[in-house]
Structure formats: structure tokens, C-alpha cells
C-alpha positions, 0 to 999 in steps of 0.5 A: 317506727323511728318516730315511736322510738324517738318518742320513747327516748324522749320520755325516758330522758324526761323520766331519767332527769326527774329521777336524778333529782329525786335520787339525790335525796333518796335511799341507797337502794334507789341509788343502786338501782339507778346506777344499774339503769344508767348502764341501760340508758347508755345502751339505749342512747347508743342504739338511738344514735345508730337508729337516727343515722339515716345513712345506716340501715337499721333492721327491724330486729335491731329496733325491736331489741332496742325497744326491749332495752327501752321497756326494761329501762322504763320499768326500772324507772317506775320501780325507782320512782315508787321507792322514792315515794315511800 
């Protein structure tokens, strides 16, 4: 389960980095949505650090909540990318 979450984090980081580059020249709407997504990115990074810490027991419920935030962030990145391709 941790490996799946780590893969999600890696994919989100790659998408985030790519979007940051595109947003530099993108629309104001995309910039605003990206700023909102950045808050979720900070949440998911904190959760990932806690989950990756082997000394901390992580409940399945906690990991499920982290995955939900990750999926929301993924959807936000997709919406932003679509706006930048217009």
C-alpha cells in the first residue's frame, strides 16, 4: 500500500513540476487554480512524510484520506493542464 502511495506522490510531483513551467506563461485562471492546488500539495507532502516514516504506525483510514487528497490534486492538475492547452 505504501508503494502505491509513493508512486502517486512521484506522479503528482512530476505533473506539478510540468504545470509550474507551463503556468509561468498561462492564464490567470490557471494560476489561481494552481495556487489552490498548492495547498493540497502541501497537505499530501506532509501525509507522505508521515506515511513513509516507518516508526509511525499509519492507519488504513489515514492512508485512504491521503489518497483522496492525492486524487483531488490529480484532478486539479488535469483541469489546469486543459486550460493551458486552450
